[in-house]
TILO-45128 format. One record per residue (C-alpha): y, x, z; residue in three letters; residue number from 1. Coordinates in steps of 0.001 Angstrom, whole numbers. Layout:
N
+---------+---------+---------+-----+-----+
:   north :    east :      up :   r :   k :
+---------+---------+---------+-----+-----+
:       Y :       X :       Z : ala : NUM :
...
+---------+---------+---------+-----+-----+
***
This chain:
471
+---------+---------+---------+-----+-----+
:   north :    east :      up :   r :   k :
+---------+---------+---------+-----+-----+
:   80600 :   68968 :  112096 : met :   1 :
:   82926 :   71916 :  111791 : lys :   2 :
:   82421 :   75062 :  110071 : val :   3 :
:   85360 :   77709 :  110228 : glu :   4 :
:   85710 :   81175 :  107977 : gln :   5 :
:   87974 :   83163 :  110193 : leu :   6 :
:   89057 :   85933 :  108193 : phe :   7 :
:   90629 :   89116 :  109163 : thr :   8 :
:   92304 :   91597 :  106291 : gly :   9 :
:   92492 :   94599 :  107967 : cys :  10 :
:   89028 :   94793 :  108494 : leu :  11 :
:   88048 :   92722 :  105564 : ala :  12 :
:   85610 :   90926 :  108051 : glu :  13 :
:   84514 :   87132 :  108397 : met :  14 :
:   83759 :   85843 :  111705 : ala :  15 :
:   82626 :   81861 :  111914 : tyr :  16 :
:   83363 :   79208 :  114236 : tyr :  17 :
:   80836 :   76012 :  114211 : ile :  18 :
:   81030 :   73143 :  116082 : glu :  19 :
:   79032 :   69756 :  116473 : ser :  20 :
:   79341 :   67437 :  119139 : asn :  21 :
:   81395 :   69635 :  121441 : lys :  22 :
:   78893 :   72556 :  121302 : glu :  23 :
:   79934 :   76052 :  119534 : val :  24 :
:   78642 :   78835 :  118188 : ala :  25 :
:   80479 :   81648 :  117406 : ile :  26 :
:   78756 :   83954 :  114581 : ile :  27 :
:   79801 :   88287 :  114838 : asp :  28 :
:   83070 :   87551 :  117180 : pro :  29 :
:   85995 :   90664 :  116961 : leu :  30 :
:   87089 :   92092 :  120505 : arg :  31 :
:   89365 :   89688 :  121528 : glu :  32 :
:   88222 :   86595 :  122945 : thr :  33 :
:   91442 :   83945 :  123071 : glu :  34 :
:   91161 :   83088 :  119616 : pro :  35 :
:   87691 :   81441 :  120067 : tyr :  36 :
:   88220 :   80115 :  123638 : ile :  37 :
:   91366 :   78612 :  121965 : glu :  38 :
:   89566 :   76931 :  119105 : met :  39 :
:   86925 :   75355 :  121550 : ala :  40 :
:   89430 :   74152 :  123846 : lys :  41 :
:   91200 :   72478 :  121433 : ala :  42 :
:   88301 :   70303 :  120146 : asp :  43 :
:   87570 :   69839 :  123672 : gly :  44 :
:   84400 :   71789 :  123414 : ala :  45 :
:   82046 :   74669 :  124917 : thr :  46 :
:   80947 :   77651 :  123370 : ile :  47 :
:   77166 :   77481 :  123551 : lys :  48 :
:   75879 :   80851 :  121692 : tyr :  49 :
:   77403 :   83643 :  120505 : ile :  50 :
:   75321 :   85100 :  117353 : phe :  51 :
:   75473 :   88874 :  115907 : leu :  52 :
:   73702 :   89168 :  113267 : thr :  53 :
:   73818 :   93137 :  113969 : his :  54 :
:   75348 :   96290 :  115516 : phe :  55 :
:   78332 :   96609 :  113499 : his :  56 :
:   79526 :   99507 :  112419 : ala :  57 :
:   82863 :   98852 :  111128 : asp :  58 :
:   84336 :   97163 :  114230 : phe :  59 :
:   83269 :   96747 :  117979 : val :  60 :
:   82390 :   93208 :  118471 : ser :  61 :
:   83531 :   91114 :  121607 : gly :  62 :
:   80354 :   89250 :  122568 : gln :  63 :
:   79920 :   90743 :  126199 : val :  64 :
:   83664 :   89559 :  127158 : asp :  65 :
:   82978 :   86446 :  125356 : leu :  66 :
:   79786 :   85905 :  127004 : ala :  67 :
:   81582 :   86712 :  130365 : asn :  68 :
:   84593 :   84274 :  130288 : lys :  69 :
:   82465 :   81562 :  128874 : thr :  70 :
:   78881 :   81690 :  129866 : gly :  71 :
:   77624 :   81271 :  126252 : ala :  72 :
:   74080 :   83180 :  125475 : thr :  73 :
:   74431 :   86030 :  123327 : ile :  74 :
:   71851 :   86107 :  120593 : val :  75 :
:   70575 :   89175 :  118406 : phe :  76 :
:   67531 :   89232 :  115850 : gly :  77 :
:   64509 :   91065 :  116349 : pro :  78 :
:   63930 :   94544 :  117751 : thr :  79 :
:   67643 :   94807 :  119133 : ala :  80 :
:   68006 :   96315 :  122383 : asp :  81 :
:   71500 :   96797 :  123998 : pro :  82 :
:   72016 :   97342 :  127662 : thr :  83 :
:   73407 :   93958 :  128371 : tyr :  84 :
:   71567 :   90653 :  128890 : glu :  85 :
:   70696 :   88826 :  125241 : ile :  86 :
:   68258 :   86657 :  123906 : his :  87 :
:   66359 :   88271 :  121278 : arg :  88 :
:   65158 :   86187 :  118895 : ala :  89 :
:   62030 :   85631 :  116740 : thr :  90 :
:   61864 :   85217 :  112957 : asp :  91 :
:   62060 :   81328 :  112206 : gly :  92 :
:   63353 :   80374 :  115481 : glu :  93 :
:   65793 :   77234 :  115752 : gln :  94 :
:   68979 :   76590 :  117995 : phe :  95 :
:   70100 :   73248 :  118647 : lys :  96 :
:   74051 :   73184 :  118457 : leu :  97 :
:   75258 :   69367 :  119172 : gly :  98 :
:   73766 :   67360 :  116091 : asn :  99 :
:   72715 :   70200 :  114160 : ile : 100 :
:   70569 :   73480 :  113985 : thr : 101 :
:   70784 :   77218 :  113351 : leu : 102 :
:   67672 :   78286 :  111864 : glu : 103 :
:   67323 :   82203 :  112332 : leu : 104 :
:   65864 :   84489 :  109670 : leu : 105 :
:   64952 :   88012 :  109964 : his : 106 :
:   66282 :   89856 :  107231 : thr : 107 :
:   66252 :   94013 :  108184 : pro : 108 :
:   67183 :   96345 :  105470 : gly : 109 :
:   70864 :   96626 :  106336 : his : 110 :
:   69954 :   97498 :  109788 : thr : 111 :
:   66403 :   96815 :  111052 : met : 112 :
:   67480 :   93884 :  113722 : glu : 113 :
:   69520 :   91996 :  111014 : ser : 114 :
:   69574 :   88290 :  110896 : ile : 115 :
:   70728 :   85711 :  108736 : ser : 116 :
:   71259 :   81697 :  110232 : leu : 117 :
:   70279 :   78634 :  108075 : val : 118 :
:   72447 :   75864 :  109087 : leu : 119 :
:   70867 :   72568 :  108830 : val : 120 :
:   72622 :   69314 :  109249 : asp : 121 :
:   71514 :   65797 :  110698 : glu : 122 :
:   69887 :   64947 :  107228 : ser : 123 :
:   67681 :   68364 :  107048 : gly : 124 :
:   69963 :   69826 :  104622 : asn : 125 :
:   70633 :   73283 :  103772 : lys : 126 :
:   74549 :   73402 :  103395 : pro : 127 :
:   75369 :   77025 :  104701 : tyr : 128 :
:   73450 :   80471 :  105364 : val : 129 :
:   75577 :   83345 :  107390 : phe : 130 :
:   74382 :   86269 :  105838 : thr : 131 :
:   75672 :   88667 :  107801 : gly : 132 :
:   75751 :   92019 :  106182 : asp : 133 :
:   72516 :   91137 :  104265 : cys : 134 :
:   74031 :   89250 :  101113 : leu : 135 :
:   77934 :   89843 :  100138 : phe : 136 :
:   79547 :   88099 :   97462 : ile : 137 :
:   78646 :   90657 :   94487 : gly : 138 :
:   77125 :   93044 :   96548 : asp : 139 :
:   74285 :   93679 :   99535 : val : 140 :
:   74668 :   95653 :  102551 : gly : 141 :
:   74124 :   99507 :  102043 : arg : 142 :
:   71076 :  100837 :  103575 : pro : 143 :
:   72071 :  104160 :  104887 : asp : 144 :
:   74023 :  103200 :  107926 : leu : 145 :
:   71058 :  102712 :  110101 : ala : 146 :
:   68937 :  105584 :  108816 : val : 147 :
:   66868 :  107291 :  111846 : ser : 148 :
:   63805 :  109324 :  112366 : ser : 149 :
:   61865 :  106196 :  112161 : ala : 150 :
:   63409 :  104520 :  109101 : val : 151 :
:   64728 :  105795 :  105769 : ser : 152 :
:   67616 :  104862 :  103639 : gln : 153 :
:   64743 :  103944 :  101308 : asp : 154 :
:   62787 :  102288 :  103812 : asp : 155 :
:   65546 :  100260 :  104668 : leu : 156 :
:   66368 :   99239 :  100711 : ala : 157 :
:   62952 :   98274 :  100815 : ser : 158 :
:   63059 :   95932 :  103561 : his : 159 :
:   66582 :   94542 :  102147 : leu : 160 :
:   64867 :   93910 :   98784 : phe : 161 :
:   61860 :   91834 :  101033 : asp : 162 :
:   64768 :   89964 :  102953 : ser : 163 :
:   66857 :   89290 :   99920 : leu : 164 :
:   63840 :   87401 :   97917 : arg : 165 :
:   61590 :   86454 :  100761 : asp : 166 :
:   64178 :   84705 :  102579 : lys : 167 :
:   67287 :   84267 :  101084 : ile : 168 :
:   66661 :   83643 :   97241 : met : 169 :
:   64285 :   80864 :   98354 : val : 170 :
:   66600 :   78795 :   99445 : leu : 171 :
:   68571 :   76043 :   97605 : pro : 172 :
:   70586 :   77004 :   95095 : asp : 173 :
:   73842 :   75294 :   95960 : asp : 174 :
:   73523 :   76349 :   99564 : ile : 175 :
:   76835 :   78123 :  100389 : ile : 176 :
:   76683 :   81993 :  101102 : ile : 177 :
:   78912 :   82933 :  103931 : tyr : 178 :
:   78796 :   86530 :  104487 : pro : 179 :
:   80077 :   88709 :  107159 : asn : 180 :
:   82682 :   91215 :  104853 : his : 181 :
:   84536 :   91152 :  101516 : gly : 182 :
:   86135 :   93593 :   99451 : ala : 183 :
:   87945 :   96312 :  100950 : gly : 184 :
:   85188 :   96790 :  103686 : ser : 185 :
:   83287 :   99919 :  103806 : ala : 186 :
:   80098 :   98476 :  104363 : cys : 187 :
:   79132 :   97559 :  100704 : gly : 188 :
:   80293 :   99378 :   97361 : lys : 189 :
:   81014 :   96508 :   94991 : asn : 190 :
:   81957 :   93333 :   97247 : met : 191 :
:   83789 :   90299 :   95271 : ser : 192 :
:   87820 :   89472 :   96517 : asn : 193 :
:   85716 :   85630 :   97098 : glu : 194 :
:   84539 :   85376 :  100725 : thr : 195 :
:   81646 :   82705 :   99597 : phe : 196 :
:   79802 :   81417 :   96719 : asp : 197 :
:   76708 :   79488 :   95989 : thr : 198 :
:   73451 :   81242 :   95931 : leu : 199 :
:   72673 :   79889 :   92628 : gly : 200 :
:   76161 :   81376 :   91266 : asn : 201 :
:   75086 :   84734 :   92878 : gln : 202 :
:   71959 :   85082 :   91331 : lys : 203 :
:   73726 :   84707 :   88029 : lys : 204 :
:   76142 :   87492 :   88859 : thr : 205 :
:   74960 :   89749 :   91630 : asn : 206 :
:   73272 :   92695 :   90642 : tyr : 207 :
:   71367 :   92655 :   93559 : ala : 208 :
:   69379 :   89449 :   92916 : leu : 209 :
:   68285 :   89849 :   89480 : arg : 210 :
:   65551 :   87916 :   88753 : asp : 211 :
:   63012 :   90809 :   87020 : asp : 212 :
:   64556 :   93815 :   88997 : met : 213 :
:   61326 :   95585 :   90376 : thr : 214 :
:   61561 :   96987 :   94153 : arg : 215 :
:   62041 :  100695 :   92777 : ala : 216 :
:   65115 :   99552 :   90408 : glu : 217 :
:   66478 :   97731 :   93549 : phe : 218 :
:   66234 :  100894 :   95814 : val : 219 :
:   67669 :  103130 :   93035 : arg : 220 :
:   70505 :  101168 :   92128 : glu : 221 :
:   71533 :   99649 :   96027 : val : 222 :
:   71648 :  103764 :   96925 : leu : 223 :
:   73498 :  105212 :   93859 : ser : 224 :
:   77171 :  105267 :   94428 : gly : 225 :
:   77562 :  105380 :   98099 : leu : 226 :
:   80490 :  107412 :   99180 : lys : 227 :
:   80220 :  108981 :  103005 : thr : 228 :
:   80851 :  106366 :  105574 : pro : 229 :
:   84032 :  106407 :  107402 : pro : 230 :
:   83557 :  108825 :  110383 : gln : 231 :
:   84017 :  106451 :  113282 : tyr : 232 :
:   81070 :  104357 :  112154 : phe : 233 :
:   78308 :  105778 :  114125 : pro : 234 :
:   80496 :  105422 :  117605 : asn : 235 :
:   81367 :  101684 :  117068 : asn : 236 :
:   77136 :  101150 :  116595 : val : 237 :
:   76995 :  102736 :  120029 : lys : 238 :
:   79565 :  101088 :  121610 : met : 239 :
:   78341 :   97561 :  120107 : asn : 240 :
:   74805 :   98346 :  122142 : lys : 241 :
:   76663 :   98993 :  125493 : gly : 242 :
:   78921 :   97642 :  127757 : ile : 243 :
:   82830 :   98393 :  126955 : asn : 244 :
:   86185 :   98257 :  128717 : leu : 245 :
:   87250 :   94298 :  128633 : ser : 246 :
:   89613 :   93833 :  126093 : ile : 247 :
:   92147 :   92607 :  128893 : asp : 248 :
:   91597 :   95951 :  130460 : glu : 249 :
:   92608 :   97578 :  127136 : ile : 250 :
:   95873 :   95600 :  126471 : val : 251 :
:   97050 :   96142 :  130338 : thr : 252 :
:   96629 :   99699 :  129832 : lys : 253 :
:   98020 :  100079 :  126349 : gly : 254 :
:  101113 :   98156 :  126918 : thr : 255 :
:  102219 :  100051 :  129573 : thr : 256 :
:  106362 :  100607 :  128576 : pro : 257 :
:  107026 :  104287 :  128790 : leu : 258 :
:  111067 :  105440 :  128713 : ser : 259 :
:  112129 :  107851 :  126207 : pro : 260 :
:  111599 :  110718 :  128866 : glu : 261 :
:  108079 :  110079 :  129823 : thr : 262 :
:  107344 :  109511 :  126167 : phe : 263 :
:  108804 :  112892 :  125541 : met : 264 :
:  106608 :  114813 :  127998 : glu : 265 :
:  103596 :  112615 :  127146 : met : 266 :
:  104235 :  113451 :  123143 : ser : 267 :
:  104287 :  117046 :  124156 : glu : 268 :
:  101108 :  117158 :  126033 : gln : 269 :
:   98106 :  118785 :  123303 : pro : 270 :
:   95546 :  115981 :  124084 : glu : 271 :
:   98167 :  112808 :  123562 : val : 272 :
:   98220 :  111837 :  119994 : leu : 273 :
:  101730 :  109309 :  119095 : val : 274 :
:  101306 :  106974 :  116676 : ile : 275 :
:  104221 :  105414 :  114718 : asp : 276 :
:  102871 :  101618 :  113585 : thr : 277 :
:  105966 :  100174 :  112542 : arg : 278 :
:  106813 :   99471 :  108840 : ser : 279 :
:  107107 :  102098 :  105899 : lys : 280 :
:  110821 :  101043 :  105788 : glu : 281 :
:  111878 :  101480 :  109059 : ala : 282 :
:  109651 :  104610 :  109654 : tyr : 283 :
:  111382 :  106346 :  106600 : thr : 284 :
:  114766 :  105431 :  107368 : ala : 285 :
:  114916 :  105601 :  110963 : glu : 286 :
:  112971 :  108945 :  111662 : gly : 287 :
:  110238 :  109122 :  114226 : thr : 288 :
:  109447 :  111189 :  117319 : val : 289 :
:  108526 :  114502 :  115933 : pro : 290 :
:  104862 :  115221 :  115936 : gly : 291 :
:  103817 :  111476 :  115221 : ala : 292 :
:  101417 :  110084 :  112560 : trp : 293 :
:  102640 :  107218 :  110532 : phe : 294 :
:   99939 :  104482 :  110687 : ile : 295 :
:  101742 :  101045 :  109549 : gly : 296 :
:  100522 :   97887 :  111370 : ile : 297 :
:  100881 :   95771 :  108267 : asp : 298 :
:   98615 :   97838 :  106284 : gly : 299 :
:   94570 :   98423 :  106770 : ser : 300 :
:   95479 :   99640 :  110092 : phe : 301 :
:   92497 :   99673 :  111732 : ala : 302 :
:   89871 :  101110 :  109204 : pro : 303 :
:   92162 :  104466 :  108838 : trp : 304 :
:   93000 :  104819 :  112560 : val : 305 :
:   88980 :  105340 :  112497 : gly : 306 :
:   88828 :  107173 :  109530 : ala : 307 :
:   91892 :  109746 :  110152 : leu : 308 :
:   91311 :  110126 :  114325 : ile : 309 :
:   88088 :  111830 :  114587 : thr : 310 :
:   87785 :  111686 :  118199 : asn : 311 :
:   87310 :  107940 :  119618 : ile : 312 :
:   88569 :  108771 :  122774 : gly : 313 :
:   91738 :  109815 :  122119 : gln : 314 :
:   94435 :  109688 :  124401 : lys : 315 :
:   97053 :  107286 :  121975 : ile : 316 :
:  100589 :  106155 :  122927 : ile : 317 :
:  102803 :  104464 :  119880 : phe : 318 :
:  105870 :  103368 :  118568 : ile : 319 :
:  105954 :   99626 :  117333 : ala : 320 :
:  108339 :   96999 :  116481 : thr : 321 :
:  109188 :   94896 :  119209 : glu : 322 :
:  106961 :   92345 :  120314 : gly : 323 :
:  104154 :   93404 :  118553 : arg : 324 :
:  102669 :   96114 :  121113 : glu : 325 :
:   99755 :   93780 :  122392 : gln : 326 :
:   98856 :   93551 :  118449 : glu : 327 :
:   98827 :   96872 :  118150 : val : 328 :
:   96629 :   97928 :  121095 : val : 329 :
:   94631 :   95269 :  120059 : thr : 330 :
:   94047 :   96307 :  116505 : arg : 331 :
:   93207 :   99908 :  117728 : phe : 332 :
:   90467 :   98302 :  120390 : ser : 333 :
:   88649 :   96381 :  117389 : arg : 334 :
:   87498 :  100020 :  115819 : val : 335 :
:   86709 :  101187 :  119503 : gly : 336 :
:   90249 :  103172 :  120235 : tyr : 337 :
:   90764 :  101926 :  124074 : asp : 338 :
:   92993 :  105017 :  125251 : asn : 339 :
:   96350 :  103655 :  124283 : thr : 340 :
:   98124 :  104596 :  127457 : val : 341 :
:  101711 :  103295 :  126479 : gly : 342 :
:  104441 :  102634 :  124079 : phe : 343 :
:  108113 :  103828 :  123444 : leu : 344 :
:  110072 :  101119 :  125293 : lys : 345 :
:  113393 :  100477 :  123406 : gly : 346 :
:  111922 :  102249 :  120122 : gly : 347 :
:  113502 :  104850 :  117911 : ile : 348 :
:  117233 :  103558 :  119295 : ser : 349 :
:  116529 :  104129 :  122761 : gln : 350 :
:  114943 :  107685 :  121878 : trp : 351 :
:  118162 :  108658 :  120035 : ile : 352 :
:  120295 :  107102 :  122393 : lys : 353 :
:  118254 :  109478 :  125127 : ala : 354 :
:  119816 :  112245 :  123093 : gly : 355 :
:  116355 :  113299 :  121448 : tyr : 356 :
:  115716 :  114437 :  117902 : gln : 357 :
:  113783 :  112374 :  114788 : val : 358 :
:  111586 :  114055 :  112290 : asp : 359 :
:  111659 :  112192 :  109431 : lys : 360 :
:  109771 :  112372 :  105846 : ile : 361 :
:  111700 :  113193 :  102514 : ala : 362 :
:  111080 :  110545 :   99821 : ser : 363 :
:  112048 :  109647 :   96279 : leu : 364 :
:  111716 :  107175 :   93967 : ser : 365 :
:  109231 :  107114 :   90996 : ala : 366 :
:  112028 :  107556 :   88814 : ser : 367 :
:  113474 :  110195 :   90501 : glu : 368 :
:  110113 :  111932 :   90876 : phe : 369 :
:  109687 :  111169 :   87076 : ala : 370 :
:  112842 :  113192 :   85956 : lys : 371 :
:  111802 :  116045 :   88674 : lys : 372 :
:  108077 :  116430 :   87193 : phe : 373 :
:  109862 :  116348 :   83363 : lys : 374 :
:  112293 :  118940 :   84131 : asp : 375 :
:  108878 :  121357 :   85834 : glu : 376 :
:  110898 :  121586 :   89090 : ser : 377 :
:  108348 :  120133 :   90950 : ile : 378 :
:  105154 :  122330 :   91716 : glu : 379 :
:  102261 :  120285 :   93090 : ile : 380 :
:  101592 :  116752 :   92865 : val : 381 :
:   99107 :  115278 :   95290 : leu : 382 :
:   97414 :  112107 :   94527 : asp : 383 :
:   95820 :  110757 :   97854 : val : 384 :
:   94145 :  107858 :   96671 : arg : 385 :
:   90215 :  107395 :   96385 : lys : 386 :
:   88412 :  109596 :   94024 : glu : 387 :
:   87376 :  106695 :   91748 : thr : 388 :
:   90956 :  105689 :   91161 : glu : 389 :
:   92106 :  108964 :   90632 : tyr : 390 :
:   89521 :  108926 :   87912 : leu : 391 :
:   90455 :  105936 :   86378 : ser : 392 :
:   93791 :  107032 :   85510 : glu : 393 :
:   96330 :  109662 :   86777 : his : 394 :
:   99166 :  111965 :   86345 : ile : 395 :
:   98323 :  114960 :   84094 : ile : 396 :
:   98642 :  117723 :   86177 : gly : 397 :
:   98197 :  115803 :   89619 : ala : 398 :
:   95365 :  117477 :   92211 : thr : 399 :
:   93460 :  114463 :   93681 : asn : 400 :
:   93500 :  114662 :   97600 : phe : 401 :
:   91988 :  111517 :   99165 : pro : 402 :
:   93399 :  110487 :  102550 : leu : 403 :
:   90006 :  109717 :  103252 : asp : 404 :
:   89131 :  113429 :  103809 : phe : 405 :
:   92456 :  114911 :  105032 : ile : 406 :
:   91063 :  116385 :  107973 : asn : 407 :
:   88054 :  118136 :  106177 : glu : 408 :
:   90688 :  119675 :  103650 : asn : 409 :
:   93504 :  120553 :  105460 : ser : 410 :
:   92494 :  124009 :  105722 : gly : 411 :
:   93266 :  124642 :  101721 : ile : 412 :
:   96740 :  123410 :  101889 : ile : 413 :
:   99472 :  126386 :  101770 : asn : 414 :
:  102403 :  126220 :  104218 : ser : 415 :
:  104643 :  127983 :  102175 : asn : 416 :
:  104586 :  125776 :   99241 : lys : 417 :
:  106584 :  122095 :   98524 : asp : 418 :
:  104239 :  118965 :   98031 : tyr : 419 :
:  104488 :  115719 :   96478 : tyr : 420 :
:  102359 :  112614 :   97459 : leu : 421 :
:  101271 :  109541 :   96397 : his : 422 :
:   99031 :  107093 :   96536 : cys : 423 :
:   98761 :  103379 :   94793 : lys : 424 :
:  101912 :  101772 :   96531 : ser : 425 :
:  102991 :  104235 :   99118 : gly : 426 :
:  100939 :  103478 :  102139 : tyr : 427 :
:   98439 :  105952 :  102220 : arg : 428 :
:  101008 :  108594 :  100994 : ser : 429 :
:  103255 :  108082 :  103857 : leu : 430 :
:  100398 :  108558 :  106312 : ile : 431 :
:   98921 :  111974 :  104618 : ala : 432 :
:  102507 :  112900 :  104362 : ala : 433 :
:  103212 :  112490 :  108376 : ser : 434 :
:   99946 :  114068 :  109160 : ile : 435 :
:  101080 :  117009 :  106935 : phe : 436 :
:  104141 :  117103 :  108720 : lys : 437 :
:  102680 :  116951 :  111998 : ala : 438 :
:  100937 :  120003 :  111246 : asn : 439 :
:  103453 :  122174 :  110242 : gly : 440 :
:  104208 :  121510 :  106610 : ile : 441 :
:  107546 :  121334 :  106368 : lys : 442 :
:  108353 :  120832 :  102697 : asn : 443 :
:  106133 :  117756 :  101695 : val : 444 :
:  108011 :  114709 :  100311 : thr : 445 :
:  106507 :  110914 :   99749 : asp : 446 :
:  107003 :  109235 :   96075 : ile : 447 :
:  108225 :  105762 :   96868 : arg : 448 :
:  106697 :  103020 :   95113 : gly : 449 :
:  103136 :  105171 :   94383 : gly : 450 :
:  101499 :  105041 :   91204 : tyr : 451 :
:  101895 :  101891 :   90024 : gln : 452 :
:  105858 :  102723 :   90117 : asp : 453 :
:  105318 :  106255 :   88480 : ile : 454 :
:  102957 :  104424 :   85640 : arg : 455 :
:  106401 :  102624 :   84329 : asn : 456 :
:  108565 :  105908 :   84265 : thr : 457 :
:  106996 :  107802 :   80823 : gly : 458 :
:  105142 :  110225 :   82779 : val : 459 :
:  102033 :  111605 :   81179 : ala : 460 :
:   99176 :  110170 :   82235 : leu : 461 :
:   95378 :  111135 :   81618 : ser : 462 :
:   91699 :  108436 :   82541 : asp : 463 :
:   90255 :  112510 :   82411 : tyr : 464 :
:   89845 :  114681 :   85103 : val : 465 :
:   92390 :  117475 :   84452 : cys : 466 :
:   91286 :  120593 :   86777 : pro : 467 :
:   94073 :  121838 :   88823 : thr : 468 :
:   94425 :  124129 :   92289 : thr : 469 :
:   96388 :  123572 :   95073 : ile : 470 :
:   96518 :  127517 :   96205 : leu : 471 :
+---------+---------+---------+-----+-----+
***
């Protein structure tokens, strides 16, 4: 028997590969199919089942493509009703896989169709439970994402209370919990950096598994402190219920090389968005195509694409480090942005060689910023971190302007003023600065190294909110 947790850092997502006696089950696959097919091929095995613990909101899963390529059966829990063929399982149903069994538990709460899967080995032991978004390490799945006219968030939270206590907490204390997400995912609010743990330890440390917790207390605590989910979540749920373009078609179209001349023509079309996916250093040093947004592939790429590009059907052309074009297209598609139509052939060097201008974001180091700030030669500092980060500690006089809500708040920016932007390390602030620049804000400067460097400069800091104004 083989059980592998496949962690994707960009999405803080864990898929699972389970093999026994040449039969394989995949739990919660990503959009791309080849990694799973190659793993099974290396084991001389056949993919028999593809389990989806629920209709995911934070990524588009690859069950239809994978089933078409392998002949595997797609399995969902009770009440799931997608437009493609599935096996709709019943609570307690068992699925034979080689010498082991996967027992399906209906665990509604995060969504109504949510399931968990208990692995039963040849000896009848239960070493693992795959909990999807029902139970995380340190947290539980948020119950506000699948609200409908038939079920409220309070109803879902109440269902989650029962699922945890009647289905999960009755399992052996030494069983290993394998969830679908970890820290950084927006599907919970307080997930641990750990990606697995024993149920017994979670009973001691996870607030939602407190033994003496009443239903009312559980509902109140689970629903408190939830932030507005990213705007692309409903779109991904809808895509996961239907049949989408195959990943192969998306990659073929998206990796079309475009000459600088063609790229230039397309970049000037109002329906086309240019995304520069290179490193922070390359983007800052070499400049970019005028109007391009920076969203670096080496950061939390897919979630920021989903949070910031409001039209999931947006036509996108992009700039990439040579050799990473397919990776870029794949990672756009993970969150449903399937309309990439090509990349700049030869990169920025060929763009410049063709005689076209580049745009650059002004930047300065944390120490340079500190000197200017202490001399009172800087008027407006925007802290683009999340509100919780800002409230924890911030520069006295800085205004919180979270990148998450840049689209909603862009109307309060004054194009005649100078803005200095920072985040924690420099990734988010560069994204924000690029969007400012693309929207006609000429005087915007990125503070390299972000808050982690600013803290060491002697700039006055505060751990309480300091009222400031942008205008």
